[in-house]
C-alpha positions as CSV (number, residue, x, y, z in Angstrom):
1,M,25.2,-68.3,27.7
2,P,21.9,-66.4,27.4
3,N,18.7,-68.1,28.3
4,A,16.2,-69.2,25.6
5,K,13.9,-66.2,26.0
6,V,16.7,-63.7,25.5
7,L,18.0,-65.6,22.6
8,E,14.6,-65.7,20.9
9,Q,14.2,-61.9,21.4
10,K,17.6,-61.3,19.8
11,K,16.7,-63.6,16.9
12,A,13.5,-61.6,16.5
13,Q,15.4,-58.3,16.5
14,V,17.8,-59.7,13.8
15,A,14.9,-61.0,11.7
16,S,13.2,-57.5,12.0
17,L,16.4,-55.8,10.9
18,V,16.8,-58.2,8.0
19,E,13.3,-57.5,6.9
20,K,13.8,-53.8,7.1
21,I,17.0,-53.9,5.1
22,K,15.6,-56.2,2.5
23,N,12.5,-53.9,2.0
24,S,14.5,-50.7,1.8
25,P,16.3,-49.6,-1.4
26,A,18.8,-47.4,0.6
27,G,20.1,-47.0,4.1
28,V,22.8,-45.1,6.0
29,V,24.8,-46.3,9.0
30,V,26.1,-43.6,11.3
31,D,28.3,-43.1,14.4
32,Y,26.1,-40.8,16.5
33,K,28.4,-40.2,19.5
34,G,28.8,-36.7,20.8
35,I,25.5,-35.2,20.0
36,N,23.2,-33.8,22.7
37,V,19.6,-34.7,23.3
38,A,18.2,-31.5,21.7
39,D,20.2,-32.2,18.5
40,D,19.2,-35.8,18.5
41,T,15.5,-34.9,18.9
42,A,15.7,-32.4,16.1
43,L,17.4,-35.0,13.8
44,R,14.9,-37.7,14.6
45,K,12.0,-35.3,13.9
46,E,13.4,-34.3,10.6
47,L,14.0,-37.9,9.6
48,R,10.5,-38.9,10.7
49,E,8.9,-36.0,8.7
50,N,10.8,-37.3,5.6
51,G,9.7,-40.9,6.0
52,V,13.0,-42.2,7.2
53,E,13.1,-44.8,10.0
54,Y,16.1,-44.1,12.3
55,A,17.1,-46.3,15.2
56,V,20.1,-47.0,17.4
57,V,21.2,-50.6,16.8
58,K,23.7,-53.0,18.4
59,N,26.7,-53.7,16.2
60,T,26.3,-57.5,16.7
61,M,22.6,-57.4,15.8
62,L,23.4,-55.4,12.6
63,K,26.3,-57.6,11.8
64,F,24.1,-60.7,12.0
65,A,21.4,-59.0,9.8
66,A,24.0,-57.7,7.3
67,Q,25.5,-61.2,7.1
68,E,22.1,-62.7,6.3
69,V,21.4,-60.1,3.6
70,G,24.9,-60.5,2.1
71,F,26.3,-57.1,3.2
72,D,29.6,-58.5,4.4
73,G,31.4,-55.3,3.4
74,M,29.6,-53.6,6.3
75,F,31.4,-55.6,9.0
76,E,34.5,-53.4,9.2
77,H,32.3,-50.3,10.0
78,L,30.4,-51.9,12.9
79,H,32.2,-50.6,15.9
80,G,31.5,-47.8,18.4
81,T,28.0,-46.3,18.5
82,T,25.8,-47.2,15.6
83,A,22.5,-46.0,14.3
84,L,20.7,-47.1,11.1
85,A,18.5,-44.8,8.9
86,I,16.4,-46.5,6.2
87,A,13.8,-45.1,3.8
88,S,11.3,-47.1,1.8
89,E,10.3,-44.4,-0.6
90,D,12.8,-41.5,-1.0
91,V,16.2,-43.1,-1.6
92,V,18.0,-39.7,-1.2
93,A,16.4,-38.6,2.1
94,P,18.5,-40.5,4.7
95,A,21.7,-39.6,2.9
96,K,20.8,-35.9,2.5
97,I,19.5,-35.4,6.0
98,L,22.4,-37.2,7.8
99,A,25.1,-35.7,5.6
100,N,23.8,-32.2,6.3
101,F,23.6,-33.0,10.0
102,A,27.2,-34.4,10.0
103,K,28.5,-31.1,8.5
104,D,27.3,-29.2,11.6
105,H,28.3,-31.9,14.2
106,E,31.9,-32.9,14.1
107,N,31.5,-36.1,16.2
108,F,28.6,-37.3,14.1
109,N,30.0,-39.4,11.2
110,I,28.6,-41.5,8.4
111,K,30.2,-45.0,8.5
112,T,28.7,-46.6,5.4
113,G,25.4,-47.3,3.7
114,F,23.7,-49.5,1.2
115,L,22.0,-48.8,-2.0
116,D,20.1,-51.3,-4.3
117,G,21.4,-54.4,-2.5
118,A,25.1,-53.4,-2.2
119,V,27.2,-51.8,0.5
120,V,28.4,-48.4,-0.6
121,P,31.2,-46.2,0.8
122,V,30.8,-42.8,2.5
123,S,31.7,-41.1,-0.8
124,K,28.7,-42.6,-2.5
125,I,26.5,-41.5,0.4
126,E,27.8,-37.9,0.0
127,E,27.1,-38.1,-3.7
128,L,23.5,-39.1,-3.0
129,A,23.2,-36.3,-0.5
130,K,24.0,-33.8,-3.2
131,L,21.2,-35.0,-5.5
132,P,18.0,-33.0,-5.5
133,S,14.9,-34.4,-3.8
134,K,12.5,-36.7,-5.5
135,E,9.9,-33.9,-6.0
136,V,12.5,-31.6,-7.6
137,L,13.7,-34.4,-9.9
138,I,10.1,-35.1,-11.0
139,A,9.5,-31.4,-11.7
140,Q,12.7,-31.2,-13.7
141,T,11.7,-34.2,-15.8
142,L,8.3,-32.9,-16.4
143,Y,9.7,-29.5,-17.4
144,S,12.0,-31.2,-19.9
145,F,9.0,-33.0,-21.4
146,N,7.0,-29.8,-21.6
147,Y,9.8,-27.5,-22.8
148,P,9.6,-28.4,-26.6
149,I,5.8,-28.0,-26.5
150,M,6.2,-24.7,-24.8
151,Q,8.7,-23.5,-27.3
152,L,6.4,-24.5,-30.2
153,A,3.6,-22.6,-28.6
154,I,5.8,-19.5,-28.3
155,A,6.9,-19.8,-31.9
156,L,3.4,-20.2,-33.2
157,N,2.2,-17.2,-31.1
158,A,5.1,-15.1,-32.6
159,I,4.1,-16.2,-36.1
160,A,0.5,-15.4,-35.4
161,E,1.4,-11.9,-34.0
162,K,3.7,-11.3,-37.0
163,G,0.9,-12.3,-39.3
164,E,-1.5,-9.9,-37.6
165,A,1.2,-7.1,-37.9
166,D,1.6,-8.0,-41.6
167,Q,-2.1,-7.9,-42.1
168,E,-2.4,-4.6,-40.3
169,A,0.5,-3.2,-42.5
170,L,-1.2,-4.5,-45.6
171,V,-4.6,-3.0,-44.6
172,S,-3.0,0.4,-43.9
173,T,-1.2,0.2,-47.2
174,L,-4.4,-0.6,-49.0
175,V,-6.3,2.0,-47.1
176,G,-3.6,4.6,-47.9
177,A,-3.6,3.6,-51.6
178,A,-7.4,3.7,-51.7
179,E,-7.4,7.2,-50.2
180,E,-4.8,8.4,-52.7
181,A,-6.6,6.9,-55.7
182,P,-9.7,9.2,-55.4
183,A,-7.5,12.2,-54.8
184,E,-5.5,11.4,-58.0
185,E,-8.7,10.9,-60.0
186,A,-10.1,14.2,-58.8
187,A,-6.8,15.9,-59.8
188,E,-7.1,14.6,-63.4
């Protein structure tokens, strides 16, 4: 039986994990075995640059935290080496980065994840990974809002240019007619 000090430390770790999971809209649980230090360092750097918190966790600690949050569906995936990646802002970032990393490293596998308070399977994590980034989605949305206005401006510009061309044609017709009229009067 562990002593009281160790037990308190473990309870604090579980409480910290519970708080992180509750405050994060999405997270990914991975099996990180078989990657070397250089690859792990590069992965951690990329995750950190994208606002993703990544840490190796003990399966028992994550199991207690998952139980407290209500993620019982996560239990069956908590074996072997386990790391947890969570993001508080960009929901897609952990899935995208870890799925891309898993493609290049055969021993690195996504176990499961959570999204909006529910445990999700690997297939859902892979779907998330295929989504564009938050910035791209915002740009696409703004473009779709501006598109009708842009088309209206193009149409109005075309009408104005056509109007100018029609005016120029009318002026040249009138000028041509005015030049012909004195010539006809002189001929009579």
